[in-house]
N, C-alpha and C positions, 0 to 999 in steps of 0.2 A: 151730502152724507154718502157714506160709500153704499153701494148696493140699492140707492134709491133709483125709481124708475125715471127714466129720461121723459122729458116733457115734450120732446119732438118723437113724432112717429117715426117707426122704423119701417120704410116703404119697400125694403127687399124682401119683408116675410110676408106680404099679402097673399091670401089665399088664391089658388090658381083660378077660382070661379071668379074672384073679384077682377082679377087681371084679364079674364075674358071678356067681362062686362065691359071693362075700360076700353080693350079693343075694338069691340063692336062700334064704339062712339068716334072712332078715327075716320077720318075722311079720306086720306090719301097714303100713297105709300111712304111718302115723306114723313107722315105722322108716325107711321109703323117704325121707320129707321129711328126717330127720336125716342119712341117708346122702347126699343129694344135696346137703346144705348143708356138707359137708367142704370141697370145693374144686371149682374149675371141672372139672378132668379126671373126678372123681367125678359131678359133674353132667350130664356128657356121656355117661356110661356108658348103654348102652341100658335103656330102662325095661322093667318086668316085665310079661309079658303077664297080660291079664286073670283067665285062668284059673289062673293060679299063685297069684294072691292068695286069701287065706282070706277068709270074710265080715268085712264091716267095719262096726262101729258108727259111726253118723253122728256128724259134729261140728256144734255148735251155733254158728251163726254171730251175735255179738253186736255192736251197733252199736259205732261207735268212740268213744273218749272224746275229746270235743271239748276243744280247748284253749280259752283265756280270750276269743279273737276268735269262737269258734264256727266256725272254719274247719275243712274236711275236710283231714286231714293224710294220706290214705291208709291209714292204719293200720285193720286189721279184726281182731277177736278171734275164735278158734274153740277151743270148749272141746270136748276129745278125751273122749269117755265111755270109751274103751278104756283111755287113760293116766291118766284122771282129773286132767288138767292143761289149762292154757290155753297155745295157740299164739297168737303175735301175727305177722300177716303184712303186708307193707307191698306195697299194691296201687296204684300211682299212675296205673294205667289208670282209676280209679274215681273220681279227685278232681273233685269236683263234679259228679258224676252220681249216680245211684242205683242200689243193688243191690236189685232189687225181687222177684226169685224164684229159686229153684234148683232143678234137675233133673239127675239122672244126673251129679252132680259139676260141673255147670256153673252160673254166675251169670249171670242175665240183667242187663244193665246197661243204663239208659236215660239218656240226656241231657236237660236241661230241653226241655220241649214235644215230646220225641221226636224231635228232630232228629239224634241217633245213637243205634244200637242195635246191641249186640253181645253174644255169649256168652263168659263169661271163665272159664277153668280156673284157679283160685287157685294151685294146685300147680304146674302146668306153665306159667302164665302165657300159654298159647295163647289166640289170640282168633278168634272167627267172626263176621264182620261180617252182619247182617242187614238188610234194607231200613229206611230211617228211617220213622217212622209219619206225616211231614208229606207223604208223596208218595202221588200217586192210587193206588187199589186196584183189583183186580178182585173181583167177588162170585163165591163158590163155585158152580161149575156153567157158569160162562161160558167162552167160547173165548179163547184167548191173543190172538187179534187183535181181539177185542170192545174197545170205548171203555173207558177207565179212569174212576173216579169219585173225585172230590175228598172228602176226608174233613177239611176243617178245623174243623167243629163238633166235632170229638171232643177237639182239643186247644187250649183256652185257655190264658193265661199261668198261670193258677191250679190248672192240670189236676194230679191226684195220680195217680203210678204206684206209690203204695207198696202197694196191694192187687192187684197183679198175680200172675199164675200163668203158669208155663211148662211144658209137657210136650213131651219128645222120644219120639217113636215107638221110637227106637231109637238105637243110639250114633251119634255124629256122622259116623264112619267109614262107615256105609251111606249111599250117594249117595240112596237113597230115603226117609231119615230126613225125617219131617214134624215141624215145630217149629210148636207151637201155643201162642199168646200170648192170655190172657184178662185183658183191661184193666178194673179198678176196678168189675168187675161190670155193664161196658157194652158192651163189643165182643170180638168173637172174630176173631182173626187167624191165618192160618197160612200156611207158605212152606216151600220146602226152600233148603238152601244154594245159592247162586248165582241164586236167583229176581230178577227185577228189581223186583219189587214184592211187597206183602202181598196174600193173597186173604182177603176178609173173609166170614166165615159168618153169614147173617142169622139172627135170633132169630125163629122162628115164632109166640111167644106175646107178649103185650104187658103182661105184669107182671114182676115182679123176678126176673131172671136171677142165681140164687145162685152156681152153681159150673159149671165145665165140665171134661171130661177127654176124651180121646181114646183110643180102643183099638181095633185091628184094622180100620182103614179106617173107623170110625165116631166121629161126635162125640157125646158124651153131655152134655146140658144139664139143669141141675136148676133149678127153678123154686119160689120159695116162695108160698104162699098169706098172706093177711093173717092167718088163723087159724093157730094152732100145730098141728103133726101132720099138715098137709095141704101136699101138693105134687105136682109133676108132673116126670117125666123124659121129655125128648124125645129120640130118636134120630135122627140126620141121617147117612145114609150119603154118604160123599164122592163116591160115583159117581151117585147119585139124589138130590140135595139138595133137588129139589122134591116127596118125598114123605116128608116127616117122619112118624116115629112117636111118638105120645103115649101116655104111661102114668101114670094116677094112683094113687098108692100110699096113698091114705087108710085103706082098710080095714085095711091090715097094721099100722099106725102108730097106730091109733085108741087114745085116751086116753094116749099115749107124752107129748105135750107136750114135744118137744124144743126146746131154745132155739137149737140150732144143727145143721145137717146139710150135710154136705160129702162130695164124691167122694173114693175112694181108688183109685189103680191098683194093681192086683196082676199077677203073672206069669200068671193064669189067668183073669182077667176084672176087673169093675168092683165095687166095693164102696161101700157108703153107711155112715157113721158119724153116729150120733145123739147129741147130747152134753145134758145136761140137769145143769147146775151142775157137780158133779165125778163125774157117772156117764157111762157111754156104752153104746151098743149098736152091734155090728157086723153089717151085712146084706151078703150077695152078692145083686148083682142078675142076674137070669137072663132070657133073652128068648124061650125056647120051651119052655113058655107063659111070658109074662111075669108076673114075680113077686118079691118080696124075700124071701129066705131068711135067717132069724136064725142067726148062726154061734153056737152055744152053746159049743163048745169052743175056746178061744183060748190054750190052754196053751203052745202053741209059736209065738205071735205077738207081738210087741212093737210096738206103735203108737205112734210118736213125734209128739208134737203140741205146739204153740204156743198161746197164748191167742187168736191170730188165725186159730185152725182151719187150720194149715198141716200137713198129715198127712204122714207115711211111715211105711210098714209093713215090717217084716223079720221073718223067722223068727229066733227066739233061741235054738233047741236048742244051739248050740255056745257059748253065752255064758253061762257060769256066774254072772255077776254079775247076771245079768239073768233068769236062769231063775225061771219060774213067775210072772213080772209080765206084766202084760197091757198097761197104757200107762204111757209116760213123757211127762211134758209140762213146760212151762218158762213162767214168767210173769216180769214185771218189776213193781216196785211202787216207789212214791215213798218216799224216805228223809228223814223231817223234818229230821234232825240236819244233812245233808250238801247238802240241797237237789238230790240227785241221784236215780238210780234203782238199786236193786239187784235181782240174779236169784235165782231159785230153781229147782231141777228137782224133780219129784215123781213119784211113779210109783202106779198104782192096781192092785190085784189084782183078778182076775176075781170072786171068790167074793163080795166086796162092793162092789166098783165105787168105793170110797171112795179120795181122794187122801191121800198120806202124803208127807213130805219125804224126798228120797233124797240130792240132792248140794246144797249150800248154796254160793252163788257169792258171799256177802258180801264176801269178802276180795279179790275180783277187780276189775279196773277199773269203777270206776261211771261212768255217762253223766250228763253234767252239765246235760243237757236231755232232755225227753221225746224218745226215739229217732225219728229220721226214716225208719229203715228198719225193717222187720218183722224179727221174730226168725226164724229161718229153720234148718231141718236141711239140711246138704251131705252128701252121701254121697261121700266123697272118693274121687278116681279120676285114673289117669292118662290115661284114654282120651277 
């Protein structure tokens, strides 16, 4: 009968209070993603406050499956460790640009030659624009009225942003949040939201700058020697950049012969990870007195890693699926039959340090060419 009420409830018009009650029952960011996908009114419901969210396992961001023309269609795949499933997100903002790094739930997106730079939250689609890398910069320690410096030598047409790194000192809601970008093992840039240009951090040593991090007002620079198990950590205070502190860690790591070493930021300080084939060691860096302390008990820590040594560490006490695991790593390898690449996720136990397969992603979408973006761990967040 025309005008008769429908027998099916219209979920799009639930009161906001009811939507709030439903949202409080959800247990993970994944559930919130599904919740917000129901309809526009549910999507406009207030987001949960970070303190109400339980600890979240990260998502693995996998390069998109290219079409026959090898064009970027804006699709990205995210493997959800909590649910053990793949999410596909359409992100038109990144078409013909590169997703180069991730931190605190934000993707660093850079256009060709650095003409456009912004942070993108793939869940909320919020964007935070940063200065382009093609504009003049200041050097750390210079006054704001000092002349700017051109940086055209950094950005040739063939420049690769693939091996970039981004560190946020706090949430972007904090006006003092410092955004640090480390480009291709060459340049360190930093800025705050709204700054008219980047500030460049000069490297005080003249050999290979391998990794950078920022913690509590200081930049930490990791340098490689030509010989294995030798290196330097240089600390640059943002308030006194002309007084760098250098620390050589050769004595502690003698005979370790690590193939790769990288920083990892923790809540209580800076850590150093040394990897040798499928084994690893975790060190805490102390400044007073300067030393590296080997962490022997990692029973409540899970270290998420990709083969380009993009690390993310979280406490795994509440996650039964990963209890007693020490490292979770992912890699891709060529598939001879399909001419594509497949992915697998492995874990290592601290007792023997050996890797073993944990999740096999063979049935998930293959990349039809060598990925142009690095494998990255994304800590999903609405902030």
